[in-house]
N, C-alpha and C positions, 0 to 999 in steps of 0.2 A: 503493499500499500504505500509506504512513506516513498519506494523507489518510482512510483508511477507518478505519486505529487512532484518529486524532485523531477523527472522527465516533463511534465508538465508545464512547470515554473520554467524552466528552461527553455521550451519552446516559445512560453510568453515572452520571453529575454530576447530571443533571437525574433522575434516577428515582431515585436516593438522598434527594434533597430530599424527592422525591412520600414515601416510604416514610415519611423521617424524622417530616415532617407530619402524615401519618398516623399514627403511633404515639402521637406525641403529643396529637394530636385522640381518638383512641381512648379514651387513658387519662383527658381529662375527660370524655367519654362514659360512659365506666364510673362513674367520680366520681359523676355525676347523678344515674345510677339507684339507683346504693348510698344517694347522700344522700337521695332520696326516699324509701326504705325507713327509715332511719335517722330524719329528722325524723318519719314517722308514729310510729315504734316511740318516739321519745323525747318525742311531742306531752305524754304525761299530766304527765311533769316540768317541760317548759320552756312547755306552753299557747302555744307559736308557733306560730299557724298559718302567717303570711307563710313561715316556713322551708320547710313543706311547698308552699303555692302559689308561689313565686319559682319553680319548677323545672317550672312547666306554663307553655305557652303559654295567651293569653285564650280564643282557641279550641279548646284542646284538646276530643279526644271519644275516648273509651276503650269498650273492650266487656270486664268482669269477670263471668265465666261467664255469658255471653248477655247479661247486664244494659248497659244503655247509660250511661255516666258522664261527667261534663262537669265543668269546673272548678268551676261552682257546686253542682254535687252536691257535690265533694270538700269546699268551704266550708261546706256544710249539715253535713255529717258531722262535720266538725272542731267546728262549734260546737254541734251537738246532745251529742256526746262531750263538751266541757268542761262542759255544763250538766251532765251524767250526774256528771262528776270534782267537782263542785261541791256536788253533793248527798251527796256522801261514796261514790261508787260504788268500789269497788277494783280495776275491770276498767282493765288492763293488755296491751299488745300487744308482741309479739314479732316482730319482721319481718328476715329475710335474704333476702339474694340471691347467689348464687353461679353461675359457668359463663357468665359475661357474655362473649359475642362480639360485637364492634362492626362497622360495614362503614361506607362513605361514598359518595355521589355527588353531586359538589357541595356545594351548603348542605343537602344532608339526610344524617342518620345514622341509624344504626339499631342496636338494642341484643336480642339476645336472650339469656335468663335464665331460669335457674331460681327458685323464690321460697318462701318457708317463711313461712306468716304464724300465729301463734297468739294467741288471745286465752287470758288468763290472769286468773284471779278468785279472790280470797282465797287465793292462791299455788297454786290448783288450773287443771290444765289444761282450757278449757273448750271449748275448739274450734281445730279446724288445718286450715289449707289448704297442701296442697303444689301445687305446678304449675309451668307454664312461662311465660313471657312473651315478645312482641316488642314493642317500643316504637321511635317514630319521633319522630325529633329535628331542628330546624330551628336554625340558627344566627339569634337577634335581637339586634341591639346587643350582640354579643362573646359572647351567653351561648346556650348549648345547651339550647336547652328541648323538654320533650316536648309534643308537639301530637296525639299518637295513640297506643293500648298497645291490646293485646289479650292479655289474660290468662286462662287456664282450668286448672281443677285437672285432676291427673292422673288417670288411674283408679287407681292404685296409691296415689296418696295421700288416696282419697276412705276414708272411714271409720277411718282412725289417731287 
């Protein structure tokens, strides 16, 4: 009886460590997702492409509303946007994520979340996307990097 109790206590201790590790890692993965949204939204002020790109793996491949996206295409978009800003464009973006839920399997993590992306020009709402994303991340050199993402507008979000 004492042996079974000791075994149960030991198992509970090991389980507690796994839960604590996952909770901390879950917060880290959530931070990466939120930082990607923030770095994109604040790019017009910071002009810091690396703040965005450092969150994506070199072999990143994503799907945004049926269109493929790579790390190179993100970099090109940032370059084009910066050139537009230098020409005096007032285009700005607001980006927010919510309802982030994370999970893990070994060195792979995933996050599902809702997103809101708005384009503002001259203080007026020019466009808005509302949708859902699933991001896959892997740990490289101690950091969680997004290596795949699939985002789609929700039907209720279209036309808003």
